[in-house]
C-alpha positions in Angstrom: 104.3 52.3 151.8 106.8 55.2 151.5 106.0 55.5 147.8 102.4 56.3 148.7 103.5 58.9 151.2 105.7 60.5 148.6 103.0 60.5 146.0 100.5 61.9 148.5 102.9 64.7 149.4 103.4 65.5 145.7 99.7 65.6 145.1 99.1 67.9 148.0 102.0 70.2 146.8 100.5 70.4 143.3 97.0 71.1 144.6 98.3 73.9 146.9 99.2 76.0 143.9 95.9 75.7 142.0 93.7 78.3 143.8 93.2 79.6 147.3 90.5 77.0 147.7 93.0 74.4 146.4 95.4 75.6 149.1 92.8 75.0 151.8 92.0 71.6 150.4 95.8 70.8 150.3 96.2 72.0 153.9 93.4 69.7 155.1 94.9 66.8 153.1 98.3 67.5 154.6 96.9 67.4 158.1 95.7 63.8 157.5 99.2 62.6 156.6 101.9 65.2 157.0 104.9 65.3 154.8 107.8 67.8 154.8 107.6 68.1 151.0 103.9 69.1 151.1 104.4 71.4 154.0 107.2 73.2 152.1 105.0 73.8 149.1 102.0 74.8 151.3 104.2 77.6 152.7 105.4 78.7 149.3 101.9 78.7 147.8 100.5 80.6 150.8 103.2 83.3 150.4 102.4 83.6 146.7 98.7 83.8 147.3 99.1 86.4 150.0 101.3 88.5 147.8 98.7 88.3 145.0 96.0 89.4 147.4 98.1 92.3 148.7 98.9 93.3 145.1 95.2 93.3 144.3 94.6 95.7 147.2 97.5 98.0 146.5 97.4 98.1 142.7 94.3 100.3 142.3 95.9 103.0 144.5 99.1 103.2 142.4 98.6 105.1 139.3 101.6 103.6 137.6 100.1 100.8 135.5 103.5 99.5 134.3 104.6 99.0 137.9 101.5 96.9 138.6 102.1 94.8 135.5 105.7 94.2 136.5 104.6 93.0 139.9 101.9 90.8 138.4 104.4 89.3 136.0 106.7 88.6 138.9 103.9 86.8 140.8 103.2 84.7 137.7 106.8 83.8 137.5 106.9 82.9 141.2 103.7 80.8 140.7 105.1 79.0 137.7 108.4 78.2 139.4 106.6 76.9 142.5 104.2 74.8 140.5 106.8 73.3 138.3 108.9 72.6 141.4 106.0 70.8 142.9 105.4 68.7 139.8 109.1 67.8 139.5 109.4 66.8 143.1 111.8 69.6 144.1 111.9 71.6 147.3 113.2 74.7 145.7 112.1 78.0 147.2 110.9 80.8 144.9 113.6 83.5 144.3 114.1 86.3 146.8 111.1 85.5 149.0 110.9 81.7 149.2 113.2 81.5 152.2 111.2 84.2 154.0 108.0 82.3 153.3 109.4 79.3 155.0 110.4 81.4 158.0 107.2 83.5 158.2 104.9 80.5 157.9 106.9 78.0 159.9 103.8 77.2 162.0 101.9 76.1 158.9 101.8 72.4 158.4 
């Protein structure tokens, strides 16, 4: 029985990183059977998605294209680190902001 819960948490964690729609689906799946592992990754993925959304809003107003590319590359690195962590079964926060994501979104999940 615990193996199924662990697999379910891992599936939810992986789905949460796929797209914003995937995050919503993962959130609903996690509400059916909550796991701390899935909740951790839901918070990380939400933080990355919100950063991406904010960057999409701010980037057109900044005339320094290189700066926008650097931030986009950083978001891609965050996403890859979170996604790989979800696949490997690790609860490892993304650098610099992962701990903040856990604190800011502690009511999620």
